[in-house]
Biopython code that builds the backbone (N, CA, C, O; Angstrom):
import numpy as np
from Bio.PDB.StructureBuilder import StructureBuilder

atoms = [
    (1, "UNK", "N", (0.807, -1.095, 0.033)),
    (1, "UNK", "CA", (-0.094, -0.164, -0.005)),
    (1, "UNK", "C", (0.956, 1.373, -0.072)),
    (1, "UNK", "O", (1.956, 1.470, 0.639)),
    (2, "UNK", "N", (0.611, 2.250, -0.835)),
    (2, "UNK", "CA", (1.389, 3.617, -0.911)),
    (2, "UNK", "C", (0.577, 4.553, -0.034)),
    (2, "UNK", "O", (-0.650, 4.644, -0.053)),
    (3, "UNK", "N", (1.345, 5.183, 0.674)),
    (3, "UNK", "CA", (0.891, 6.462, 1.431)),
    (3, "UNK", "C", (1.603, 7.738, 1.142)),
    (3, "UNK", "O", (2.828, 7.670, 1.040)),
    (4, "UNK", "N", (0.997, 8.929, 0.991)),
    (4, "UNK", "CA", (1.481, 9.855, 0.733)),
    (4, "UNK", "C", (1.737, 10.875, 2.105)),
    (4, "UNK", "O", (0.852, 11.187, 2.901)),
    (5, "UNK", "N", (3.125, 11.295, 2.167)),
    (5, "UNK", "CA", (3.510, 12.196, 3.253)),
    (5, "UNK", "C", (3.830, 13.437, 2.960)),
    (5, "UNK", "O", (3.821, 13.838, 1.796)),
    (6, "UNK", "N", (4.181, 14.263, 4.077)),
    (6, "UNK", "CA", (4.464, 15.838, 3.752)),
    (6, "UNK", "C", (5.936, 15.869, 4.545)),
    (6, "UNK", "O", (6.151, 15.448, 5.682)),
    (7, "UNK", "N", (6.831, 16.451, 3.677)),
    (7, "UNK", "CA", (8.175, 16.546, 4.230)),
    (7, "UNK", "C", (8.593, 17.844, 4.321)),
    (7, "UNK", "O", (8.317, 18.556, 3.356)),
    (8, "UNK", "N", (9.171, 18.319, 5.206)),
    (8, "UNK", "CA", (10.131, 19.525, 5.283)),
    (8, "UNK", "C", (11.399, 19.456, 4.999)),
    (8, "UNK", "O", (11.895, 18.671, 5.808)),
    (9, "UNK", "N", (12.276, 19.897, 4.209)),
    (9, "UNK", "CA", (13.737, 19.774, 3.995)),
    (9, "UNK", "C", (14.351, 20.981, 3.993)),
    (9, "UNK", "O", (14.067, 21.876, 3.196)),
    (10, "UNK", "N", (15.365, 21.076, 5.029)),
    (10, "UNK", "CA", (16.397, 22.288, 5.182)),
    (10, "UNK", "C", (17.967, 21.979, 5.288)),
    (10, "UNK", "O", (18.229, 20.822, 5.617)),
    (11, "UNK", "N", (18.866, 22.690, 5.100)),
    (11, "UNK", "CA", (20.022, 22.500, 5.049)),
    (11, "UNK", "C", (20.715, 22.770, 6.440)),
    (11, "UNK", "O", (20.501, 23.883, 6.920)),
    (12, "UNK", "N", (21.534, 21.886, 7.166)),
    (12, "UNK", "CA", (22.107, 22.285, 8.419)),
    (12, "UNK", "C", (23.706, 21.861, 8.238)),
    (12, "UNK", "O", (24.059, 20.684, 8.317)),
    (13, "UNK", "N", (24.480, 22.772, 8.027)),
    (13, "UNK", "CA", (25.886, 22.855, 7.606)),
    (13, "UNK", "C", (25.994, 21.922, 6.368)),
    (13, "UNK", "O", (25.322, 22.187, 5.371)),
    (14, "UNK", "N", (26.740, 20.938, 6.391)),
    (14, "UNK", "CA", (26.930, 20.305, 5.218)),
    (14, "UNK", "C", (25.714, 19.134, 4.938)),
    (14, "UNK", "O", (25.816, 18.366, 3.981)),
    (15, "UNK", "N", (24.725, 19.090, 5.737)),
    (15, "UNK", "CA", (23.821, 18.128, 5.595)),
    (15, "UNK", "C", (22.416, 18.814, 5.152)),
    (15, "UNK", "O", (22.117, 19.973, 5.440)),
    (16, "UNK", "N", (21.649, 17.974, 4.453)),
    (16, "UNK", "CA", (20.075, 18.071, 4.374)),
    (16, "UNK", "C", (19.294, 17.485, 5.307)),
    (16, "UNK", "O", (19.557, 16.306, 5.540)),
    (17, "UNK", "N", (18.401, 17.987, 5.909)),
    (17, "UNK", "CA", (17.581, 17.223, 7.061)),
    (17, "UNK", "C", (16.264, 17.149, 6.371)),
    (17, "UNK", "O", (15.749, 18.182, 5.943)),
    (18, "UNK", "N", (15.663, 15.944, 6.232)),
    (18, "UNK", "CA", (14.249, 15.989, 5.805)),
    (18, "UNK", "C", (13.583, 15.334, 7.069)),
    (18, "UNK", "O", (14.007, 14.358, 7.688)),
    (19, "UNK", "N", (12.340, 16.145, 7.350)),
    (19, "UNK", "CA", (11.336, 15.596, 8.505)),
    (19, "UNK", "C", (10.047, 15.404, 7.952)),
    (19, "UNK", "O", (9.577, 16.222, 7.162)),
    (20, "UNK", "N", (9.430, 14.369, 8.310)),
    (20, "UNK", "CA", (8.214, 13.936, 7.979)),
    (20, "UNK", "C", (7.155, 14.819, 8.909)),
    (20, "UNK", "O", (7.157, 14.669, 10.131)),
    (21, "UNK", "N", (6.236, 15.762, 8.243)),
    (21, "UNK", "CA", (5.409, 16.475, 9.174)),
    (21, "UNK", "C", (4.120, 15.569, 9.573)),
    (21, "UNK", "O", (3.270, 16.112, 10.279)),
    (22, "UNK", "N", (3.967, 14.545, 9.263)),
    (22, "UNK", "CA", (2.673, 13.548, 9.502)),
    (22, "UNK", "C", (3.213, 12.583, 10.442)),
    (22, "UNK", "O", (2.323, 12.035, 11.093)),
    (23, "UNK", "N", (4.351, 12.215, 10.709)),
    (23, "UNK", "CA", (4.711, 11.132, 11.582)),
    (23, "UNK", "C", (6.021, 11.789, 12.134)),
    (23, "UNK", "O", (6.731, 12.393, 11.330)),
    (24, "UNK", "N", (6.371, 11.718, 13.375)),
    (24, "UNK", "CA", (7.736, 12.000, 13.898)),
    (24, "UNK", "C", (9.025, 11.350, 13.549)),
    (24, "UNK", "O", (9.651, 10.671, 14.363)),
    (25, "UNK", "N", (9.461, 11.592, 12.178)),
    (25, "UNK", "CA", (10.342, 10.688, 11.807)),
    (25, "UNK", "C", (11.385, 11.639, 10.945)),
    (25, "UNK", "O", (10.939, 12.285, 9.997)),
    (26, "UNK", "N", (12.426, 11.690, 11.207)),
    (26, "UNK", "CA", (13.486, 12.483, 10.379)),
    (26, "UNK", "C", (14.687, 11.687, 9.869)),
    (26, "UNK", "O", (15.039, 10.630, 10.391)),
    (27, "UNK", "N", (15.305, 12.257, 8.810)),
    (27, "UNK", "CA", (16.536, 11.583, 8.317)),
    (27, "UNK", "C", (17.384, 12.712, 7.618)),
    (27, "UNK", "O", (16.947, 13.863, 7.608)),
    (28, "UNK", "N", (18.426, 12.441, 7.112)),
    (28, "UNK", "CA", (19.448, 13.276, 6.586)),
    (28, "UNK", "C", (20.046, 12.778, 5.327)),
    (28, "UNK", "O", (19.846, 11.640, 4.904)),
    (29, "UNK", "N", (20.867, 13.761, 4.674)),
    (29, "UNK", "CA", (21.598, 13.274, 3.403)),
    (29, "UNK", "C", (22.562, 14.263, 3.028)),
    (29, "UNK", "O", (22.467, 15.393, 3.505)),
    (30, "UNK", "N", (23.448, 13.979, 2.256)),
    (30, "UNK", "CA", (24.403, 14.990, 1.569)),
    (30, "UNK", "C", (23.821, 15.791, 0.526)),
    (30, "UNK", "O", (24.406, 16.809, 0.156)),
    (31, "UNK", "N", (22.508, 15.364, -0.088)),
    (31, "UNK", "CA", (21.787, 16.230, -0.829)),
    (31, "UNK", "C", (20.228, 16.319, -0.564)),
    (31, "UNK", "O", (19.807, 15.501, 0.255)),
    (32, "UNK", "N", (19.473, 17.026, -1.025)),
    (32, "UNK", "CA", (17.942, 16.917, -0.771)),
    (32, "UNK", "C", (17.531, 15.665, -1.333)),
    (32, "UNK", "O", (16.611, 15.066, -0.777)),
    (33, "UNK", "N", (18.002, 15.244, -2.218)),
    (33, "UNK", "CA", (17.081, 13.950, -2.786)),
    (33, "UNK", "C", (17.626, 12.793, -1.952)),
    (33, "UNK", "O", (16.897, 11.831, -1.708)),
    (34, "UNK", "N", (18.867, 12.851, -1.511)),
    (34, "UNK", "CA", (19.491, 11.697, -0.619)),
    (34, "UNK", "C", (18.650, 11.747, 0.603)),
    (34, "UNK", "O", (18.197, 10.663, 0.969)),
    (35, "UNK", "N", (18.330, 12.887, 1.363)),
    (35, "UNK", "CA", (17.662, 13.244, 2.470)),
    (35, "UNK", "C", (16.253, 12.740, 2.455)),
    (35, "UNK", "O", (15.664, 12.279, 3.433)),
    (36, "UNK", "N", (15.773, 12.876, 1.248)),
    (36, "UNK", "CA", (14.243, 12.461, 0.912)),
    (36, "UNK", "C", (14.088, 10.969, 0.834)),
    (36, "UNK", "O", (13.150, 10.321, 1.300)),
    (37, "UNK", "N", (15.334, 10.419, 0.057)),
    (37, "UNK", "CA", (15.217, 8.948, -0.034)),
    (37, "UNK", "C", (15.557, 8.335, 1.342)),
    (37, "UNK", "O", (14.972, 7.296, 1.648)),
    (38, "UNK", "N", (16.416, 8.861, 2.173)),
    (38, "UNK", "CA", (16.466, 8.193, 3.321)),
    (38, "UNK", "C", (15.393, 8.316, 4.400)),
    (38, "UNK", "O", (15.296, 7.518, 5.333)),
    (39, "UNK", "N", (14.556, 9.416, 4.203)),
    (39, "UNK", "CA", (13.335, 9.561, 4.968)),
    (39, "UNK", "C", (12.404, 8.654, 4.574)),
    (39, "UNK", "O", (11.712, 8.138, 5.452)),
    (40, "UNK", "N", (12.210, 8.296, 3.224)),
    (40, "UNK", "CA", (11.382, 7.491, 2.669)),
    (40, "UNK", "C", (11.791, 5.869, 3.366)),
    (40, "UNK", "O", (10.980, 5.092, 3.870)),
    (41, "UNK", "N", (13.104, 5.684, 3.233)),
    (41, "UNK", "CA", (13.600, 4.412, 3.895)),
    (41, "UNK", "C", (13.129, 4.117, 5.527)),
    (41, "UNK", "O", (12.934, 3.039, 6.089)),
    (42, "UNK", "N", (13.045, 5.282, 5.962)),
    (42, "UNK", "CA", (12.900, 5.307, 7.458)),
    (42, "UNK", "C", (11.581, 5.135, 7.825)),
    (42, "UNK", "O", (11.190, 4.484, 8.794)),
    (43, "UNK", "N", (10.741, 5.882, 6.827)),
    (43, "UNK", "CA", (9.123, 5.630, 6.934)),
    (43, "UNK", "C", (8.711, 4.174, 6.680)),
    (43, "UNK", "O", (7.882, 3.656, 7.429)),
    (44, "UNK", "N", (9.314, 3.408, 5.540)),
    (44, "UNK", "CA", (9.010, 2.014, 5.317)),
    (44, "UNK", "C", (9.316, 1.410, 6.555)),
    (44, "UNK", "O", (8.446, 0.791, 7.167)),
    (45, "UNK", "N", (10.730, 1.555, 7.085)),
    (45, "UNK", "CA", (10.911, 0.657, 8.326)),
    (45, "UNK", "C", (9.871, 0.912, 9.534)),
    (45, "UNK", "O", (9.478, 0.002, 10.264)),
    (46, "UNK", "N", (9.569, 1.937, 9.627)),
    (46, "UNK", "CA", (8.540, 2.555, 10.693)),
    (46, "UNK", "C", (7.411, 1.911, 10.524)),
    (46, "UNK", "O", (6.982, 1.466, 11.589)),
    (47, "UNK", "N", (6.574, 1.621, 9.353)),
    (47, "UNK", "CA", (5.386, 0.952, 9.074)),
    (47, "UNK", "C", (5.362, -0.261, 8.784)),
    (47, "UNK", "O", (4.320, -0.853, 8.500)),
    (48, "UNK", "N", (6.681, -0.875, 8.821)),
    (48, "UNK", "CA", (6.877, -2.445, 8.312)),
    (48, "UNK", "C", (6.630, -3.202, 9.774)),
    (48, "UNK", "O", (6.964, -2.693, 10.844)),
    (49, "UNK", "N", (5.951, -4.580, 9.637)),
    (49, "UNK", "CA", (5.639, -5.179, 10.864)),
    (49, "UNK", "C", (6.894, -5.891, 11.346)),
    (49, "UNK", "O", (7.736, -6.340, 10.567)),
    (50, "UNK", "N", (6.977, -5.972, 12.683)),
    (50, "UNK", "CA", (8.337, -6.650, 13.282)),
    (50, "UNK", "C", (8.485, -8.303, 12.568)),
    (50, "UNK", "O", (7.504, -8.978, 12.256)),
    (51, "UNK", "N", (9.665, -8.668, 12.433)),
    (51, "UNK", "CA", (9.605, -9.965, 12.129)),
    (51, "UNK", "C", (9.395, -10.833, 13.362)),
    (51, "UNK", "O", (10.133, -10.778, 14.346)),
    (52, "UNK", "N", (8.250, -11.710, 13.235)),
    (52, "UNK", "CA", (7.896, -12.592, 14.187)),
    (52, "UNK", "C", (8.857, -13.607, 14.947)),
    (52, "UNK", "O", (8.669, -14.035, 16.086)),
    (53, "UNK", "N", (10.052, -13.948, 14.004)),
    (53, "UNK", "CA", (10.930, -14.777, 14.232)),
    (53, "UNK", "C", (11.963, -14.199, 15.203)),
    (53, "UNK", "O", (12.727, -14.979, 15.769)),
    (54, "UNK", "N", (12.044, -12.750, 15.457)),
    (54, "UNK", "CA", (13.068, -12.139, 16.118)),
    (54, "UNK", "C", (12.489, -11.528, 17.269)),
    (54, "UNK", "O", (11.602, -10.693, 17.089)),
    (55, "UNK", "N", (12.856, -11.819, 18.425)),
    (55, "UNK", "CA", (12.569, -11.060, 19.674)),
    (55, "UNK", "C", (13.182, -9.770, 19.780)),
    (55, "UNK", "O", (14.387, -9.784, 19.528)),
    (56, "UNK", "N", (12.635, -8.535, 20.115)),
    (56, "UNK", "CA", (13.191, -7.375, 20.251)),
    (56, "UNK", "C", (14.162, -7.374, 21.571)),
    (56, "UNK", "O", (13.942, -8.029, 22.590)),
    (57, "UNK", "N", (15.245, -6.534, 21.357)),
    (57, "UNK", "CA", (16.067, -6.261, 22.551)),
    (57, "UNK", "C", (15.586, -4.752, 22.944)),
    (57, "UNK", "O", (15.583, -3.822, 22.137)),
    (58, "UNK", "N", (15.127, -4.636, 24.486)),
    (58, "UNK", "CA", (14.815, -3.526, 24.958)),
    (58, "UNK", "C", (15.919, -3.089, 25.982)),
    (58, "UNK", "O", (16.261, -3.697, 26.996)),
    (59, "UNK", "N", (16.395, -1.920, 25.502)),
    (59, "UNK", "CA", (17.651, -1.445, 26.580)),
    (59, "UNK", "C", (17.288, 0.236, 26.852)),
    (59, "UNK", "O", (16.654, 0.974, 26.097)),
    (60, "UNK", "N", (17.783, 0.512, 27.921)),
    (60, "UNK", "CA", (17.694, 1.960, 28.403)),
    (60, "UNK", "C", (18.959, 2.542, 27.979)),
    (60, "UNK", "O", (20.003, 1.928, 28.203)),
    (61, "UNK", "N", (18.966, 3.866, 27.284)),
    (61, "UNK", "CA", (19.991, 4.577, 26.866)),
    (61, "UNK", "C", (19.942, 5.967, 27.532)),
    (61, "UNK", "O", (18.886, 6.509, 27.859)),
    (62, "UNK", "N", (21.152, 6.497, 27.704)),
    (62, "UNK", "CA", (21.545, 7.659, 28.288)),
    (62, "UNK", "C", (22.024, 8.695, 27.134)),
    (62, "UNK", "O", (23.028, 8.570, 26.433)),
    (63, "UNK", "N", (21.047, 9.776, 27.098)),
    (63, "UNK", "CA", (21.851, 10.906, 25.878)),
    (63, "UNK", "C", (21.666, 12.197, 26.767)),
    (63, "UNK", "O", (20.713, 12.480, 27.492)),
    (64, "UNK", "N", (22.972, 12.996, 26.493)),
    (64, "UNK", "CA", (23.193, 14.136, 26.934)),
    (64, "UNK", "C", (22.363, 15.363, 26.111)),
    (64, "UNK", "O", (22.683, 15.406, 24.923)),
    (65, "UNK", "N", (21.487, 16.236, 26.469)),
    (65, "UNK", "CA", (20.800, 16.857, 25.699)),
    (65, "UNK", "C", (20.994, 18.304, 26.129)),
    (65, "UNK", "O", (20.719, 18.653, 27.277)),
    (66, "UNK", "N", (21.525, 19.254, 25.101)),
    (66, "UNK", "CA", (21.897, 20.713, 25.599)),
    (66, "UNK", "C", (20.487, 21.284, 25.962)),
    (66, "UNK", "O", (19.450, 21.127, 25.317)),
    (67, "UNK", "N", (20.660, 21.973, 27.117)),
    (67, "UNK", "CA", (19.474, 22.867, 27.757)),
    (67, "UNK", "C", (19.420, 24.213, 26.876)),
    (67, "UNK", "O", (20.427, 24.795, 26.473)),
    (68, "UNK", "N", (18.112, 24.615, 26.641)),
    (68, "UNK", "CA", (17.756, 25.885, 25.956)),
    (68, "UNK", "C", (17.316, 26.564, 27.097)),
    (68, "UNK", "O", (16.559, 26.120, 27.960)),
    (69, "UNK", "N", (17.917, 27.834, 27.041)),
    (69, "UNK", "CA", (17.503, 28.967, 27.825)),
    (69, "UNK", "C", (16.035, 29.404, 27.796)),
    (69, "UNK", "O", (15.636, 29.505, 26.636)),
    (70, "UNK", "N", (15.228, 29.657, 28.602)),
    (70, "UNK", "CA", (13.791, 29.849, 28.648)),
    (70, "UNK", "C", (13.835, 31.485, 28.304)),
    (70, "UNK", "O", (14.575, 32.205, 28.973)),
    (71, "UNK", "N", (13.041, 32.023, 27.269)),
    (71, "UNK", "CA", (12.938, 33.537, 27.276)),
    (71, "UNK", "C", (12.363, 34.124, 28.538)),
    (71, "UNK", "O", (11.367, 33.705, 29.128)),
    (72, "UNK", "N", (13.240, 35.313, 28.928)),
    (72, "UNK", "CA", (12.691, 35.971, 30.090)),
    (72, "UNK", "C", (11.361, 36.797, 29.759)),
    (72, "UNK", "O", (11.138, 37.203, 28.618)),
    (73, "UNK", "N", (10.633, 36.984, 30.659)),
    (73, "UNK", "CA", (9.385, 37.696, 30.291)),
    (73, "UNK", "C", (9.238, 38.983, 31.281)),
    (73, "UNK", "O", (9.092, 38.806, 32.490)),
    (74, "UNK", "N", (9.282, 40.248, 30.726)),
    (74, "UNK", "CA", (9.427, 41.161, 31.555)),
    (74, "UNK", "C", (8.036, 42.046, 31.832)),
    (74, "UNK", "O", (8.047, 42.980, 32.633)),
]
sb = StructureBuilder()
sb.init_structure("model")
sb.init_model(0)
sb.init_chain("A")
sb.init_seg("    ")
for serial, (resi, resn, name, xyz) in enumerate(atoms, 1):
    if name == "N":
        sb.init_residue(resn, " ", resi, " ")
    sb.init_atom(name, np.array(xyz, "f"), 0.0, 1.0, " ", f" {name:<3s}", serial, name[0])
structure = sb.get_structure()
């Protein structure tokens, strides 16, 4: 089954970022076309059924996220 999604594409330094606006999925590439193709691959994986012969591995990961300052209200 084919579905149509809306994507936003922008450049960040040397990379193009493609973000699906309908589902919280994003990817990147060295060109706009590559970023969109990688996003399409990511969406296909997102919507594919898990392989019933393989049990998933669930792990906790720790990621350091930069804090953004809240704007001051005067």
